[in-house]
N, CA, C and O atoms as a CHARMM CRD file, in Angstrom:
* protein
*
  376
    1    1 UNK  N     -2.51600  16.89100  18.57200 PROA 1      0.00000
    2    1 UNK  CA    -2.24700  15.64300  18.71200 PROA 1      0.00000
    3    1 UNK  C     -0.89100  15.49700  18.10700 PROA 1      0.00000
    4    1 UNK  O     -0.67600  16.23400  17.14400 PROA 1      0.00000
    5    2 UNK  N      0.34700  14.45800  18.58800 PROA 2      0.00000
    6    2 UNK  CA     1.32800  14.49700  17.89500 PROA 2      0.00000
    7    2 UNK  C      1.28900  13.48600  16.80500 PROA 2      0.00000
    8    2 UNK  O      0.46100  12.57800  16.73700 PROA 2      0.00000
    9    3 UNK  N      2.43400  13.75700  15.79100 PROA 3      0.00000
   10    3 UNK  CA     2.34400  13.19000  14.61000 PROA 3      0.00000
   11    3 UNK  C      3.18900  11.87600  14.80200 PROA 3      0.00000
   12    3 UNK  O      4.36000  12.16800  15.04400 PROA 3      0.00000
   13    4 UNK  N      2.99400  10.71200  14.77300 PROA 4      0.00000
   14    4 UNK  CA     3.63900   9.63900  14.90300 PROA 4      0.00000
   15    4 UNK  C      4.06300   9.03800  13.53700 PROA 4      0.00000
   16    4 UNK  O      3.40100   8.07200  13.15700 PROA 4      0.00000
   17    5 UNK  N      4.97200   9.43000  12.82700 PROA 5      0.00000
   18    5 UNK  CA     5.08200   8.84100  11.48300 PROA 5      0.00000
   19    5 UNK  C      5.49700   7.60100  11.41500 PROA 5      0.00000
   20    5 UNK  O      5.07200   6.97600  10.44300 PROA 5      0.00000
   21    6 UNK  N      6.24500   7.00100  12.19200 PROA 6      0.00000
   22    6 UNK  CA     6.82200   5.55700  12.00500 PROA 6      0.00000
   23    6 UNK  C      6.14500   4.44400  12.84100 PROA 6      0.00000
   24    6 UNK  O      6.51500   3.27900  12.99200 PROA 6      0.00000
   25    7 UNK  N      4.94400   5.15300  13.40400 PROA 7      0.00000
   26    7 UNK  CA     4.08900   4.18700  13.98000 PROA 7      0.00000
   27    7 UNK  C      3.93000   2.88500  13.21900 PROA 7      0.00000
   28    7 UNK  O      4.10700   2.82000  12.00300 PROA 7      0.00000
   29    8 UNK  N      3.60100   1.88300  13.94900 PROA 8      0.00000
   30    8 UNK  CA     2.88100   0.75700  13.20900 PROA 8      0.00000
   31    8 UNK  C      1.85500   0.25900  14.34700 PROA 8      0.00000
   32    8 UNK  O      2.24000   0.02700  15.49300 PROA 8      0.00000
   33    9 UNK  N      0.79200   0.14300  14.02000 PROA 9      0.00000
   34    9 UNK  CA    -0.70200  -0.34400  14.87700 PROA 9      0.00000
   35    9 UNK  C     -1.05100  -1.51300  14.16300 PROA 9      0.00000
   36    9 UNK  O     -1.31200  -1.48500  12.96100 PROA 9      0.00000
   37   10 UNK  N     -1.06900  -2.67300  14.94300 PROA 10     0.00000
   38   10 UNK  CA    -1.88700  -3.76000  14.61200 PROA 10     0.00000
   39   10 UNK  C     -3.29200  -3.47800  14.84100 PROA 10     0.00000
   40   10 UNK  O     -3.56000  -2.93800  15.91400 PROA 10     0.00000
   41   11 UNK  N     -4.25500  -3.74300  14.02700 PROA 11     0.00000
   42   11 UNK  CA    -5.42700  -3.44100  14.18800 PROA 11     0.00000
   43   11 UNK  C     -6.15100  -4.85300  14.60000 PROA 11     0.00000
   44   11 UNK  O     -5.53400  -5.90100  14.40700 PROA 11     0.00000
   45   12 UNK  N     -7.52500  -4.87200  15.19300 PROA 12     0.00000
   46   12 UNK  CA    -7.86800  -6.33400  15.88400 PROA 12     0.00000
   47   12 UNK  C     -7.83300  -7.16100  14.89400 PROA 12     0.00000
   48   12 UNK  O     -7.47300  -8.31900  15.10800 PROA 12     0.00000
   49   13 UNK  N     -8.23200  -6.70200  13.48000 PROA 13     0.00000
   50   13 UNK  CA    -8.35000  -7.82500  12.30800 PROA 13     0.00000
   51   13 UNK  C     -6.93500  -8.27600  11.92200 PROA 13     0.00000
   52   13 UNK  O     -6.86200  -9.16200  11.07100 PROA 13     0.00000
   53   14 UNK  N     -5.78400  -7.77100  12.44800 PROA 14     0.00000
   54   14 UNK  CA    -4.50600  -8.16800  12.18400 PROA 14     0.00000
   55   14 UNK  C     -4.00500  -7.15900  10.99900 PROA 14     0.00000
   56   14 UNK  O     -2.83900  -7.44300  10.72400 PROA 14     0.00000
   57   15 UNK  N     -4.38900  -6.30900  10.37600 PROA 15     0.00000
   58   15 UNK  CA    -3.81500  -5.75900   9.46100 PROA 15     0.00000
   59   15 UNK  C     -3.24200  -4.35800   9.93800 PROA 15     0.00000
   60   15 UNK  O     -3.78800  -3.48800  10.61700 PROA 15     0.00000
   61   16 UNK  N     -1.86600  -4.41000   9.32900 PROA 16     0.00000
   62   16 UNK  CA    -0.62800  -3.27500   9.68200 PROA 16     0.00000
   63   16 UNK  C     -1.31000  -1.76400   8.99600 PROA 16     0.00000
   64   16 UNK  O     -1.64100  -1.65400   7.81500 PROA 16     0.00000
   65   17 UNK  N     -1.42000  -0.69700  10.01200 PROA 17     0.00000
   66   17 UNK  CA    -1.79500   0.36100   9.54300 PROA 17     0.00000
   67   17 UNK  C     -0.86400   1.68000   9.90800 PROA 17     0.00000
   68   17 UNK  O     -0.23300   1.48100  10.94600 PROA 17     0.00000
   69   18 UNK  N     -0.69900   2.56100   9.50500 PROA 18     0.00000
   70   18 UNK  CA     0.02400   3.70400   9.79400 PROA 18     0.00000
   71   18 UNK  C      1.34100   3.95400   9.40300 PROA 18     0.00000
   72   18 UNK  O      1.81400   5.08100   9.55100 PROA 18     0.00000
   73   19 UNK  N      2.05600   2.94500   8.87300 PROA 19     0.00000
   74   19 UNK  CA     3.44000   2.81100   8.80400 PROA 19     0.00000
   75   19 UNK  C      3.81800   3.91500   7.88800 PROA 19     0.00000
   76   19 UNK  O      3.51400   3.86700   6.69600 PROA 19     0.00000
   77   20 UNK  N      4.44200   4.86500   8.38400 PROA 20     0.00000
   78   20 UNK  CA     4.79300   5.88800   7.43700 PROA 20     0.00000
   79   20 UNK  C      4.05900   6.93000   6.59900 PROA 20     0.00000
   80   20 UNK  O      4.57700   7.89500   6.03700 PROA 20     0.00000
   81   21 UNK  N      2.42900   6.49200   6.60500 PROA 21     0.00000
   82   21 UNK  CA     1.44200   7.04800   5.77200 PROA 21     0.00000
   83   21 UNK  C      1.25700   8.56900   6.32100 PROA 21     0.00000
   84   21 UNK  O      1.21000   9.53900   5.56500 PROA 21     0.00000
   85   22 UNK  N      1.16600   8.64400   7.63700 PROA 22     0.00000
   86   22 UNK  CA     1.09900   9.76200   8.47600 PROA 22     0.00000
   87   22 UNK  C      2.10000  11.06200   7.88900 PROA 22     0.00000
   88   22 UNK  O      1.83800  12.19700   7.49000 PROA 22     0.00000
   89   23 UNK  N      3.30300  10.32500   8.04600 PROA 23     0.00000
   90   23 UNK  CA     4.27700  11.29200   7.43900 PROA 23     0.00000
   91   23 UNK  C      4.43800  11.76900   6.03900 PROA 23     0.00000
   92   23 UNK  O      4.92100  12.86000   5.73600 PROA 23     0.00000
   93   24 UNK  N      3.95000  10.77400   5.12000 PROA 24     0.00000
   94   24 UNK  CA     4.05200  10.90900   3.73000 PROA 24     0.00000
   95   24 UNK  C      2.77300  12.08800   3.30600 PROA 24     0.00000
   96   24 UNK  O      2.83500  12.84600   2.33800 PROA 24     0.00000
   97   25 UNK  N      1.51400  12.00100   4.40000 PROA 25     0.00000
   98   25 UNK  CA     0.43200  12.71400   4.08500 PROA 25     0.00000
   99   25 UNK  C      1.02100  14.19400   4.47300 PROA 25     0.00000
  100   25 UNK  O      0.98200  15.13400   3.68000 PROA 25     0.00000
  101   26 UNK  N      1.51900  14.27300   5.66800 PROA 26     0.00000
  102   26 UNK  CA     1.86100  15.56400   6.25400 PROA 26     0.00000
  103   26 UNK  C      3.07200  16.33200   5.18700 PROA 26     0.00000
  104   26 UNK  O      3.17600  17.55800   5.16700 PROA 26     0.00000
  105   27 UNK  N      3.85600  15.52400   4.41600 PROA 27     0.00000
  106   27 UNK  CA     4.84300  15.83700   3.55200 PROA 27     0.00000
  107   27 UNK  C      3.99900  16.41000   2.33900 PROA 27     0.00000
  108   27 UNK  O      4.45800  17.41500   1.79600 PROA 27     0.00000
  109   28 UNK  N      2.93100  15.93100   1.90200 PROA 28     0.00000
  110   28 UNK  CA     2.02500  16.14300   1.06500 PROA 28     0.00000
  111   28 UNK  C      1.52800  17.61300   1.15100 PROA 28     0.00000
  112   28 UNK  O      1.59800  18.52200   0.32300 PROA 28     0.00000
  113   29 UNK  N      0.97100  17.56800   2.48700 PROA 29     0.00000
  114   29 UNK  CA     0.30600  18.81200   2.87200 PROA 29     0.00000
  115   29 UNK  C      1.15800  20.03200   2.87500 PROA 29     0.00000
  116   29 UNK  O      0.69200  21.14000   2.61000 PROA 29     0.00000
  117   30 UNK  N      2.47800  19.81400   3.19300 PROA 30     0.00000
  118   30 UNK  CA     3.49000  20.93700   3.39200 PROA 30     0.00000
  119   30 UNK  C      4.28400  20.99600   2.18000 PROA 30     0.00000
  120   30 UNK  O      5.21400  21.80200   2.17400 PROA 30     0.00000
  121   31 UNK  N      4.11700  20.41100   1.33700 PROA 31     0.00000
  122   31 UNK  CA     4.76400  20.81100  -0.00600 PROA 31     0.00000
  123   31 UNK  C      4.56700  22.17800  -0.66400 PROA 31     0.00000
  124   31 UNK  O      3.45500  22.43300  -1.12800 PROA 31     0.00000
  125   32 UNK  N      5.57100  23.09700  -0.74600 PROA 32     0.00000
  126   32 UNK  CA     5.15200  24.48300  -1.26600 PROA 32     0.00000
  127   32 UNK  C      4.34400  24.18100  -2.72900 PROA 32     0.00000
  128   32 UNK  O      4.37100  23.13200  -3.37200 PROA 32     0.00000
  129   33 UNK  N      3.81600  25.09100  -2.96300 PROA 33     0.00000
  130   33 UNK  CA     3.41700  25.22900  -4.56200 PROA 33     0.00000
  131   33 UNK  C      4.44400  26.17000  -5.25200 PROA 33     0.00000
  132   33 UNK  O      4.90700  27.22200  -4.81300 PROA 33     0.00000
  133   34 UNK  N      4.64400  25.66900  -6.20200 PROA 34     0.00000
  134   34 UNK  CA     5.45800  26.50700  -7.57800 PROA 34     0.00000
  135   34 UNK  C      5.25500  27.70700  -7.38300 PROA 34     0.00000
  136   34 UNK  O      4.19900  27.85700  -6.76900 PROA 34     0.00000
  137   35 UNK  N      5.83500  28.78000  -7.64300 PROA 35     0.00000
  138   35 UNK  CA     5.93700  30.08100  -7.89600 PROA 35     0.00000
  139   35 UNK  C      5.01600  30.27000  -9.22500 PROA 35     0.00000
  140   35 UNK  O      5.39500  29.97000 -10.35700 PROA 35     0.00000
  141   36 UNK  N      3.74500  30.81600  -8.90300 PROA 36     0.00000
  142   36 UNK  CA     2.58500  30.99900 -10.28600 PROA 36     0.00000
  143   36 UNK  C      1.80500  30.05200 -10.31000 PROA 36     0.00000
  144   36 UNK  O      0.83900  30.19500 -11.06000 PROA 36     0.00000
  145   37 UNK  N      1.88700  29.02800  -9.69100 PROA 37     0.00000
  146   37 UNK  CA     0.67600  27.93600  -9.63800 PROA 37     0.00000
  147   37 UNK  C     -0.66800  28.72400  -9.23600 PROA 37     0.00000
  148   37 UNK  O     -0.86300  29.66300  -8.46400 PROA 37     0.00000
  149   38 UNK  N     -1.59200  27.90300 -10.14000 PROA 38     0.00000
  150   38 UNK  CA    -2.84900  28.26900  -9.97200 PROA 38     0.00000
  151   38 UNK  C     -3.43000  27.27400  -8.94600 PROA 38     0.00000
  152   38 UNK  O     -2.83700  26.23000  -8.67700 PROA 38     0.00000
  153   39 UNK  N     -4.79700  27.67800  -8.28600 PROA 39     0.00000
  154   39 UNK  CA    -5.43900  26.66200  -7.39200 PROA 39     0.00000
  155   39 UNK  C     -5.58300  25.34000  -8.00000 PROA 39     0.00000
  156   39 UNK  O     -5.51600  24.26900  -7.39800 PROA 39     0.00000
  157   40 UNK  N     -5.78900  25.51600  -9.26100 PROA 40     0.00000
  158   40 UNK  CA    -6.22600  24.06000 -10.11900 PROA 40     0.00000
  159   40 UNK  C     -4.89700  23.15900 -10.18800 PROA 40     0.00000
  160   40 UNK  O     -4.85200  21.97200  -9.86400 PROA 40     0.00000
  161   41 UNK  N     -3.91400  23.86300 -10.62600 PROA 41     0.00000
  162   41 UNK  CA    -2.52100  23.23100 -10.48500 PROA 41     0.00000
  163   41 UNK  C     -1.82000  22.72200  -9.00500 PROA 41     0.00000
  164   41 UNK  O     -1.21400  21.66300  -8.84400 PROA 41     0.00000
  165   42 UNK  N     -2.04900  23.67300  -8.07100 PROA 42     0.00000
  166   42 UNK  CA    -1.60700  23.14300  -6.93200 PROA 42     0.00000
  167   42 UNK  C     -2.53500  22.04300  -6.44000 PROA 42     0.00000
  168   42 UNK  O     -2.11000  21.03500  -5.87500 PROA 42     0.00000
  169   43 UNK  N     -3.95500  22.30500  -6.70400 PROA 43     0.00000
  170   43 UNK  CA    -4.91700  20.99800  -6.21400 PROA 43     0.00000
  171   43 UNK  C     -4.35200  19.77400  -6.82700 PROA 43     0.00000
  172   43 UNK  O     -4.11700  18.75000  -6.18600 PROA 43     0.00000
  173   44 UNK  N     -4.16700  19.90900  -7.96000 PROA 44     0.00000
  174   44 UNK  CA    -3.64900  18.53000  -8.72300 PROA 44     0.00000
  175   44 UNK  C     -2.29100  18.13300  -7.97000 PROA 44     0.00000
  176   44 UNK  O     -2.26600  17.04400  -7.39700 PROA 44     0.00000
  177   45 UNK  N     -1.34900  18.82400  -7.94500 PROA 45     0.00000
  178   45 UNK  CA     0.08800  18.36500  -7.13500 PROA 45     0.00000
  179   45 UNK  C     -0.24500  17.58100  -6.07700 PROA 45     0.00000
  180   45 UNK  O      0.04800  16.38700  -6.01100 PROA 45     0.00000
  181   46 UNK  N     -1.09900  18.44600  -4.88500 PROA 46     0.00000
  182   46 UNK  CA    -1.35500  17.67900  -3.92600 PROA 46     0.00000
  183   46 UNK  C     -2.04300  16.48900  -3.96200 PROA 46     0.00000
  184   46 UNK  O     -1.67500  15.55300  -3.25100 PROA 46     0.00000
  185   47 UNK  N     -3.14900  16.38300  -4.81600 PROA 47     0.00000
  186   47 UNK  CA    -3.76200  15.22200  -5.01400 PROA 47     0.00000
  187   47 UNK  C     -2.89600  13.94300  -5.45800 PROA 47     0.00000
  188   47 UNK  O     -2.99200  12.80000  -5.00900 PROA 47     0.00000
  189   48 UNK  N     -2.14700  14.35600  -6.31400 PROA 48     0.00000
  190   48 UNK  CA    -0.95500  13.40000  -6.99700 PROA 48     0.00000
  191   48 UNK  C      0.13300  12.77700  -5.88300 PROA 48     0.00000
  192   48 UNK  O      0.65800  11.66500  -5.94300 PROA 48     0.00000
  193   49 UNK  N      0.32200  13.77300  -4.87200 PROA 49     0.00000
  194   49 UNK  CA     1.39100  13.60400  -3.69300 PROA 49     0.00000
  195   49 UNK  C      0.61200  12.69400  -2.96600 PROA 49     0.00000
  196   49 UNK  O      1.13700  11.61900  -2.67800 PROA 49     0.00000
  197   50 UNK  N     -0.69100  12.94400  -2.57000 PROA 50     0.00000
  198   50 UNK  CA    -1.57100  12.14400  -1.58200 PROA 50     0.00000
  199   50 UNK  C     -1.95400  10.90700  -2.46300 PROA 50     0.00000
  200   50 UNK  O     -1.70800   9.88700  -1.82100 PROA 50     0.00000
  201   51 UNK  N     -2.38700  10.67100  -3.50600 PROA 51     0.00000
  202   51 UNK  CA    -2.47900   9.26700  -3.92800 PROA 51     0.00000
  203   51 UNK  C     -0.97200   8.69900  -4.31100 PROA 51     0.00000
  204   51 UNK  O     -1.05000   7.48000  -4.46200 PROA 51     0.00000
  205   52 UNK  N     -0.18300   8.98500  -4.43100 PROA 52     0.00000
  206   52 UNK  CA     1.24700   8.23700  -4.47100 PROA 52     0.00000
  207   52 UNK  C      1.84500   7.68000  -3.22100 PROA 52     0.00000
  208   52 UNK  O      2.56700   6.69200  -3.09300 PROA 52     0.00000
  209   53 UNK  N      1.34600   8.60500  -2.23400 PROA 53     0.00000
  210   53 UNK  CA     1.70700   7.93400  -0.67700 PROA 53     0.00000
  211   53 UNK  C      0.81100   6.99900  -0.17500 PROA 53     0.00000
  212   53 UNK  O      1.18100   6.21600   0.70000 PROA 53     0.00000
  213   54 UNK  N     -0.48200   6.97600  -0.67800 PROA 54     0.00000
  214   54 UNK  CA    -1.48000   5.97500  -0.37200 PROA 54     0.00000
  215   54 UNK  C     -1.18700   4.73600  -1.12800 PROA 54     0.00000
  216   54 UNK  O     -1.07200   3.69200  -0.48600 PROA 54     0.00000
  217   55 UNK  N     -1.06800   4.72500  -2.25700 PROA 55     0.00000
  218   55 UNK  CA    -0.63800   3.56400  -3.23900 PROA 55     0.00000
  219   55 UNK  C      0.61800   2.80200  -2.70200 PROA 55     0.00000
  220   55 UNK  O      0.63000   1.57500  -2.60200 PROA 55     0.00000
  221   56 UNK  N      1.92500   3.79400  -2.28000 PROA 56     0.00000
  222   56 UNK  CA     2.82800   3.13300  -1.85500 PROA 56     0.00000
  223   56 UNK  C      2.51800   2.38300  -0.54500 PROA 56     0.00000
  224   56 UNK  O      2.75100   1.18000  -0.42400 PROA 56     0.00000
  225   57 UNK  N      1.97500   3.15500   0.44800 PROA 57     0.00000
  226   57 UNK  CA     1.72500   2.35600   1.57900 PROA 57     0.00000
  227   57 UNK  C      0.97500   1.05000   1.57600 PROA 57     0.00000
  228   57 UNK  O      1.18300   0.04400   2.25500 PROA 57     0.00000
  229   58 UNK  N     -0.02000   1.30500   0.58800 PROA 58     0.00000
  230   58 UNK  CA    -0.78500  -0.22200   0.36100 PROA 58     0.00000
  231   58 UNK  C      0.34900  -1.10700  -0.45200 PROA 58     0.00000
  232   58 UNK  O      0.37300  -2.32200  -0.25100 PROA 58     0.00000
  233   59 UNK  N      1.00000  -0.69100  -1.08600 PROA 59     0.00000
  234   59 UNK  CA     1.76900  -1.74700  -1.81100 PROA 59     0.00000
  235   59 UNK  C      3.05000  -2.33500  -0.89000 PROA 59     0.00000
  236   59 UNK  O      3.57800  -3.44200  -1.00300 PROA 59     0.00000
  237   60 UNK  N      3.38300  -1.28100   0.03400 PROA 60     0.00000
  238   60 UNK  CA     4.70600  -1.66900   0.91500 PROA 60     0.00000
  239   60 UNK  C      4.11500  -2.55300   2.08200 PROA 60     0.00000
  240   60 UNK  O      4.82400  -3.42500   2.58500 PROA 60     0.00000
  241   61 UNK  N      2.79600  -2.33400   2.52700 PROA 61     0.00000
  242   61 UNK  CA     2.44100  -2.98100   3.69700 PROA 61     0.00000
  243   61 UNK  C      1.21400  -3.95000   3.63200 PROA 61     0.00000
  244   61 UNK  O      0.87500  -4.55800   4.64700 PROA 61     0.00000
  245   62 UNK  N      0.51700  -4.10600   2.40200 PROA 62     0.00000
  246   62 UNK  CA    -0.72000  -4.84100   2.57500 PROA 62     0.00000
  247   62 UNK  C     -0.39100  -6.42000   2.36900 PROA 62     0.00000
  248   62 UNK  O      0.48700  -6.71200   1.55800 PROA 62     0.00000
  249   63 UNK  N     -1.03300  -7.39100   3.04200 PROA 63     0.00000
  250   63 UNK  CA    -1.01800  -8.45000   2.94600 PROA 63     0.00000
  251   63 UNK  C     -2.34700  -9.10700   2.05100 PROA 63     0.00000
  252   63 UNK  O     -3.52900  -8.89800   2.32300 PROA 63     0.00000
  253   64 UNK  N     -1.96000  -9.74800   1.19200 PROA 64     0.00000
  254   64 UNK  CA    -3.02600 -10.40200   0.48800 PROA 64     0.00000
  255   64 UNK  C     -3.44600 -12.10100   0.28700 PROA 64     0.00000
  256   64 UNK  O     -2.88200 -12.99600  -0.34200 PROA 64     0.00000
  257   65 UNK  N     -4.61200 -12.09000   1.06700 PROA 65     0.00000
  258   65 UNK  CA    -5.07000 -13.39600   1.63200 PROA 65     0.00000
  259   65 UNK  C     -6.13400 -14.02000   0.30600 PROA 65     0.00000
  260   65 UNK  O     -7.06800 -13.35400  -0.14000 PROA 65     0.00000
  261   66 UNK  N     -5.84500 -15.12600  -0.09000 PROA 66     0.00000
  262   66 UNK  CA    -6.66000 -15.73900  -1.17000 PROA 66     0.00000
  263   66 UNK  C     -7.21000 -16.71500  -0.64600 PROA 66     0.00000
  264   66 UNK  O     -6.80100 -17.16800   0.42300 PROA 66     0.00000
  265   67 UNK  N     -8.30600 -17.25700  -1.33900 PROA 67     0.00000
  266   67 UNK  CA    -9.18200 -18.47100  -0.55200 PROA 67     0.00000
  267   67 UNK  C     -8.43500 -19.54800  -1.50800 PROA 67     0.00000
  268   67 UNK  O     -7.69600 -19.31600  -2.46600 PROA 67     0.00000
  269   68 UNK  N     -8.80000 -20.66300  -1.02600 PROA 68     0.00000
  270   68 UNK  CA    -8.03400 -22.16900  -1.37000 PROA 68     0.00000
  271   68 UNK  C     -8.74600 -22.17300  -2.72600 PROA 68     0.00000
  272   68 UNK  O     -9.65200 -21.41900  -3.08100 PROA 68     0.00000
  273   69 UNK  N     -8.16300 -23.16900  -3.42400 PROA 69     0.00000
  274   69 UNK  CA    -8.82000 -23.60400  -4.75600 PROA 69     0.00000
  275   69 UNK  C     -8.22200 -23.02300  -6.00000 PROA 69     0.00000
  276   69 UNK  O     -8.61800 -23.36600  -7.11400 PROA 69     0.00000
  277   70 UNK  N     -7.28900 -22.16300  -5.81900 PROA 70     0.00000
  278   70 UNK  CA    -6.73500 -21.88700  -7.10700 PROA 70     0.00000
  279   70 UNK  C     -5.65700 -22.89100  -7.87900 PROA 70     0.00000
  280   70 UNK  O     -4.62100 -23.39000  -7.43700 PROA 70     0.00000
  281   71 UNK  N     -6.14000 -22.98300  -8.91200 PROA 71     0.00000
  282   71 UNK  CA    -5.22600 -24.11900  -9.53400 PROA 71     0.00000
  283   71 UNK  C     -3.76900 -23.66500  -9.66900 PROA 71     0.00000
  284   71 UNK  O     -3.58500 -22.46300  -9.86500 PROA 71     0.00000
  285   72 UNK  N     -2.86400 -24.36500  -9.60000 PROA 72     0.00000
  286   72 UNK  CA    -1.20300 -24.16100  -9.72700 PROA 72     0.00000
  287   72 UNK  C     -0.77100 -25.30300 -10.11500 PROA 72     0.00000
  288   72 UNK  O     -1.28200 -26.39500  -9.86800 PROA 72     0.00000
  289   73 UNK  N      0.43600 -25.02700 -10.90000 PROA 73     0.00000
  290   73 UNK  CA     1.12300 -25.93100 -11.26600 PROA 73     0.00000
  291   73 UNK  C      2.38800 -26.02700 -10.57900 PROA 73     0.00000
  292   73 UNK  O      2.91700 -24.94000 -10.35000 PROA 73     0.00000
  293   74 UNK  N      3.14300 -27.28800 -10.10600 PROA 74     0.00000
  294   74 UNK  CA     4.52200 -27.35400  -9.32600 PROA 74     0.00000
  295   74 UNK  C      5.44700 -27.90000 -10.31500 PROA 74     0.00000
  296   74 UNK  O      5.13600 -28.33900 -11.42200 PROA 74     0.00000
  297   75 UNK  N      6.54500 -27.83500  -9.83700 PROA 75     0.00000
  298   75 UNK  CA     7.72600 -28.90200 -10.28900 PROA 75     0.00000
  299   75 UNK  C      8.66300 -28.91000  -9.08800 PROA 75     0.00000
  300   75 UNK  O      8.58600 -28.03500  -8.22600 PROA 75     0.00000
  301   76 UNK  N      9.58600 -29.94400  -9.03300 PROA 76     0.00000
  302   76 UNK  CA    10.35400 -30.24800  -7.84600 PROA 76     0.00000
  303   76 UNK  C      9.86600 -31.23300  -7.02500 PROA 76     0.00000
  304   76 UNK  O      8.71600 -31.67000  -7.04900 PROA 76     0.00000
  305   77 UNK  N     10.88900 -31.63000  -6.18800 PROA 77     0.00000
  306   77 UNK  CA    10.55500 -32.45900  -4.78000 PROA 77     0.00000
  307   77 UNK  C      9.64100 -31.90000  -3.80700 PROA 77     0.00000
  308   77 UNK  O      9.13100 -30.78100  -3.85000 PROA 77     0.00000
  309   78 UNK  N      9.48600 -32.78100  -2.93600 PROA 78     0.00000
  310   78 UNK  CA     8.52900 -32.30400  -1.90500 PROA 78     0.00000
  311   78 UNK  C      9.09500 -31.43800  -0.80500 PROA 78     0.00000
  312   78 UNK  O      8.31600 -30.90600  -0.01400 PROA 78     0.00000
  313   79 UNK  N     10.39200 -31.26200  -0.70100 PROA 79     0.00000
  314   79 UNK  CA    11.04800 -30.51100  -0.06400 PROA 79     0.00000
  315   79 UNK  C     11.68100 -29.37500  -0.66300 PROA 79     0.00000
  316   79 UNK  O     12.27500 -28.58000   0.06600 PROA 79     0.00000
  317   80 UNK  N     11.63200 -29.21400  -1.79300 PROA 80     0.00000
  318   80 UNK  CA    11.84500 -28.09900  -2.59700 PROA 80     0.00000
  319   80 UNK  C     11.26900 -27.80700  -3.97500 PROA 80     0.00000
  320   80 UNK  O     11.80900 -27.82500  -5.08100 PROA 80     0.00000
  321   81 UNK  N     10.06100 -27.54200  -3.61400 PROA 81     0.00000
  322   81 UNK  CA     9.10000 -27.21900  -4.47400 PROA 81     0.00000
  323   81 UNK  C      8.59400 -25.82600  -4.89200 PROA 81     0.00000
  324   81 UNK  O      8.25000 -24.95300  -4.09500 PROA 81     0.00000
  325   82 UNK  N      8.58500 -25.69300  -6.55400 PROA 82     0.00000
  326   82 UNK  CA     8.38700 -24.41500  -6.80000 PROA 82     0.00000
  327   82 UNK  C      6.99400 -24.49800  -7.70100 PROA 82     0.00000
  328   82 UNK  O      6.69600 -25.57100  -8.22600 PROA 82     0.00000
  329   83 UNK  N      6.24000 -23.44800  -7.84300 PROA 83     0.00000
  330   83 UNK  CA     5.33200 -23.45000  -8.41700 PROA 83     0.00000
  331   83 UNK  C      4.63100 -22.10900  -8.92800 PROA 83     0.00000
  332   83 UNK  O      5.23000 -21.08000  -8.61200 PROA 83     0.00000
  333   84 UNK  N      3.38600 -21.94800  -9.71400 PROA 84     0.00000
  334   84 UNK  CA     2.80200 -20.87200 -10.04800 PROA 84     0.00000
  335   84 UNK  C      1.41000 -21.03100 -10.36900 PROA 84     0.00000
  336   84 UNK  O      1.02700 -22.06300 -10.92000 PROA 84     0.00000
  337   85 UNK  N      0.68600 -20.17900 -10.09900 PROA 85     0.00000
  338   85 UNK  CA    -0.66900 -20.15800 -10.14700 PROA 85     0.00000
  339   85 UNK  C     -1.24100 -20.27300 -11.52600 PROA 85     0.00000
  340   85 UNK  O     -0.70300 -19.57700 -12.38700 PROA 85     0.00000
  341   86 UNK  N     -2.34600 -21.11500 -11.91400 PROA 86     0.00000
  342   86 UNK  CA    -2.41700 -21.15400 -13.57200 PROA 86     0.00000
  343   86 UNK  C     -3.81800 -20.43600 -13.82900 PROA 86     0.00000
  344   86 UNK  O     -4.29500 -20.46300 -14.96300 PROA 86     0.00000
  345   87 UNK  N     -4.52900 -19.74500 -12.70700 PROA 87     0.00000
  346   87 UNK  CA    -5.79800 -19.13500 -13.01600 PROA 87     0.00000
  347   87 UNK  C     -6.00000 -18.35700 -11.90700 PROA 87     0.00000
  348   87 UNK  O     -5.45100 -18.43400 -10.80800 PROA 87     0.00000
  349   88 UNK  N     -7.11300 -17.35600 -12.42800 PROA 88     0.00000
  350   88 UNK  CA    -7.12400 -16.09800 -11.55200 PROA 88     0.00000
  351   88 UNK  C     -7.66000 -16.75800 -10.15700 PROA 88     0.00000
  352   88 UNK  O     -8.06100 -17.91000  -9.98900 PROA 88     0.00000
  353   89 UNK  N     -7.55700 -15.73000  -9.23200 PROA 89     0.00000
  354   89 UNK  CA    -8.01100 -15.99400  -7.92200 PROA 89     0.00000
  355   89 UNK  C     -8.05400 -14.56900  -7.47900 PROA 89     0.00000
  356   89 UNK  O     -7.32900 -13.60600  -7.72800 PROA 89     0.00000
  357   90 UNK  N     -9.39600 -14.76700  -6.56100 PROA 90     0.00000
  358   90 UNK  CA    -9.83700 -13.45400  -5.77100 PROA 90     0.00000
  359   90 UNK  C     -9.15400 -13.44500  -4.31200 PROA 90     0.00000
  360   90 UNK  O     -9.05900 -14.41000  -3.55300 PROA 90     0.00000
  361   91 UNK  N     -8.66100 -12.01500  -4.07800 PROA 91     0.00000
  362   91 UNK  CA    -7.92200 -11.75800  -2.83800 PROA 91     0.00000
  363   91 UNK  C     -8.48200 -10.76800  -2.13200 PROA 91     0.00000
  364   91 UNK  O     -9.09800  -9.87200  -2.70800 PROA 91     0.00000
  365   92 UNK  N     -8.34300 -10.80100  -0.81700 PROA 92     0.00000
  366   92 UNK  CA    -8.82800  -9.82900   0.19600 PROA 92     0.00000
  367   92 UNK  C     -7.31900  -9.19100   0.69900 PROA 92     0.00000
  368   92 UNK  O     -6.37600  -9.94800   0.92800 PROA 92     0.00000
  369   93 UNK  N     -7.20000  -7.61200   0.85300 PROA 93     0.00000
  370   93 UNK  CA    -6.11200  -6.88000   1.15100 PROA 93     0.00000
  371   93 UNK  C     -6.45700  -6.80800   2.64800 PROA 93     0.00000
  372   93 UNK  O     -7.59800  -6.51800   3.00600 PROA 93     0.00000
  373   94 UNK  N     -5.60900  -7.03400   3.40000 PROA 94     0.00000
  374   94 UNK  CA    -5.61500  -6.92600   4.86300 PROA 94     0.00000
  375   94 UNK  C     -4.47300  -5.57400   5.01400 PROA 94     0.00000
  376   94 UNK  O     -4.17600  -5.13800   6.12700 PROA 94     0.00000
């Protein structure tokens, strides 16, 4: 199966998947171990590279949707309004 590292797939639910993650995982798998590395240290290095790739992918591509009803405070006019949430909310990552 070919590696399509820059592919972008829109899942039926609207979530974006695969953007660069396949390439980052392949790079983590092919990163050579330092000379004299133990099996444990090599596994730890691979695990860290894989975790970083996954977290970076989520942070870069995730869309967070929150339920209505989170308290906010606003300032400005109706056409140039700014605001910030003032209470916690629960989000869903897509």
